[in-house]
C-alpha positions as CSV (number, residue, x, y, z in Angstrom):
1,X,-29.1,-22.3,26.0
2,X,-31.7,-19.6,25.6
3,X,-29.2,-17.1,25.9
4,X,-27.3,-18.4,22.7
5,X,-30.7,-18.2,20.8
6,X,-31.4,-14.7,22.0
7,X,-27.8,-13.7,21.1
8,X,-28.2,-15.1,17.6
9,X,-31.5,-13.2,17.3
10,X,-30.2,-9.8,18.4
11,X,-27.1,-10.4,16.1
12,X,-29.4,-10.9,13.0
13,X,-31.4,-7.8,14.2
14,X,-28.1,-5.7,14.2
15,X,-27.0,-7.0,10.7
16,X,-30.3,-6.1,9.2
17,X,-30.4,-2.6,10.8
18,X,-26.9,-2.2,9.1
19,X,-28.4,-3.3,5.7
20,X,-31.1,-0.5,6.1
21,X,-28.4,2.2,6.8
22,X,-26.2,1.1,3.9
23,X,-29.1,1.1,1.5
24,X,-30.0,4.7,2.6
25,X,-26.6,6.1,2.9
26,X,-24.2,4.2,0.6
27,X,-26.3,2.3,-2.0
28,X,-24.2,3.5,-5.0
29,X,-21.0,2.1,-3.6
30,X,-22.4,-0.9,-1.8
31,X,-22.6,-4.6,-2.5
32,X,-26.4,-4.1,-2.9
33,X,-25.7,-2.1,-6.1
34,X,-24.3,-5.4,-7.7
35,X,-27.7,-7.1,-7.3
36,X,-30.2,-7.3,-10.1
37,X,-33.7,-5.4,-9.7
38,X,-32.5,-2.0,-8.7
39,X,-36.0,-0.9,-8.6
40,X,-36.3,-3.0,-5.4
41,X,-32.8,-2.4,-3.9
42,X,-32.1,1.3,-4.9
43,X,-33.9,3.5,-2.1
44,X,-34.0,6.4,-4.7
45,X,-36.2,4.3,-6.8
46,X,-37.8,1.7,-4.6
47,X,-40.1,4.2,-2.6
48,X,-42.2,4.5,-5.8
49,X,-43.1,0.7,-5.5
50,X,-45.5,1.7,-2.8
51,X,-47.5,4.3,-4.8
52,X,-49.4,5.0,-8.1
53,X,-48.7,8.0,-10.2
54,X,-51.7,10.4,-10.4
55,X,-51.6,12.1,-13.8
56,X,-54.1,14.6,-12.8
57,X,-52.3,15.7,-9.6
58,X,-48.9,15.1,-11.0
59,X,-47.7,13.2,-7.9
60,X,-47.6,9.9,-6.3
61,X,-50.9,9.9,-4.4
62,X,-52.2,6.5,-3.6
63,X,-51.2,3.1,-2.6
64,X,-50.1,0.9,-5.5
65,X,-51.9,-2.0,-3.8
66,X,-53.9,-2.4,-0.6
67,X,-51.4,-2.1,2.2
68,X,-48.4,-1.3,0.1
69,X,-47.5,1.6,2.4
70,X,-48.4,-0.1,5.8
71,X,-48.8,-3.7,6.5
72,X,-47.3,-5.1,3.2
73,X,-44.6,-2.4,2.8
74,X,-41.8,-5.0,3.5
75,X,-42.8,-6.5,0.0
76,X,-42.1,-3.2,-1.9
77,X,-38.5,-2.4,-1.3
78,X,-35.4,-3.7,0.4
79,X,-35.2,-0.9,3.0
80,X,-38.5,-1.8,4.4
81,X,-37.8,-5.5,4.3
82,X,-34.7,-5.0,6.3
83,X,-36.6,-2.8,8.8
84,X,-39.1,-5.4,9.2
85,X,-36.7,-8.0,9.8
86,X,-34.7,-5.8,12.2
87,X,-37.8,-5.4,14.3
88,X,-38.9,-8.9,14.0
89,X,-35.6,-10.5,15.3
90,X,-35.3,-7.9,18.0
91,X,-38.7,-8.8,19.3
92,X,-38.0,-12.4,19.0
93,X,-34.7,-11.9,20.9
94,X,-36.6,-10.1,23.8
95,X,-39.4,-12.7,24.1
96,X,-36.8,-15.6,24.0
97,X,-34.9,-14.1,27.0
98,X,-35.0,-16.5,29.8
99,X,-36.4,-15.2,33.3
100,X,-33.6,-14.3,35.4
101,X,-32.8,-11.6,38.0
102,X,-29.6,-10.3,36.2
103,X,-31.5,-9.1,33.1
104,X,-29.6,-5.9,32.9
105,X,-26.3,-7.6,32.4
106,X,-27.9,-9.4,29.4
107,X,-29.2,-6.0,28.3
108,X,-25.7,-4.7,28.2
109,X,-24.2,-7.6,26.4
110,X,-27.0,-7.6,23.8
111,X,-26.6,-3.8,23.2
112,X,-22.9,-4.2,22.8
113,X,-23.3,-7.2,20.3
114,X,-26.1,-5.4,18.4
115,X,-24.2,-2.1,18.0
116,X,-20.8,-3.8,17.3
117,X,-22.4,-6.1,14.8
118,X,-24.2,-3.2,13.2
119,X,-21.0,-1.2,12.9
120,X,-19.0,-4.2,11.4
121,X,-21.7,-4.9,9.0
122,X,-22.4,-1.3,8.0
123,X,-18.7,-0.9,7.2
124,X,-18.3,-4.1,5.2
125,X,-21.6,-3.7,3.3
126,X,-20.6,-0.1,2.3
127,X,-17.4,-1.1,0.6
128,X,-18.8,-2.8,-2.5
129,X,-16.3,-3.3,-5.4
130,X,-13.1,-1.4,-5.5
């Protein structure tokens, strides 16, 4: 039973990893473009959610709020939210693994599932509207 839980968790990790790459590489043609709050979803804009503009220096120079570029970065933009979820579910998958002597077979299966689901999700999410 624990193998199924681990498999679900690593699957979610792969999907969230695909979401990160789609946002970064294909946002303008992806399904994410259809969502409201472009300031959160569009990586070309959302990175500014972490910082305050400094008029004197003419640059983005300090955190917009405490932890906005570190511990609370997942609340500033979609890319960092998906990154946090990718890592979170990957770690959960690792710690949920049952003790067994054949862990390397599990590793291979989970790696194949993760990368396959990433590729499928990446391709589907990149399509957007036609």
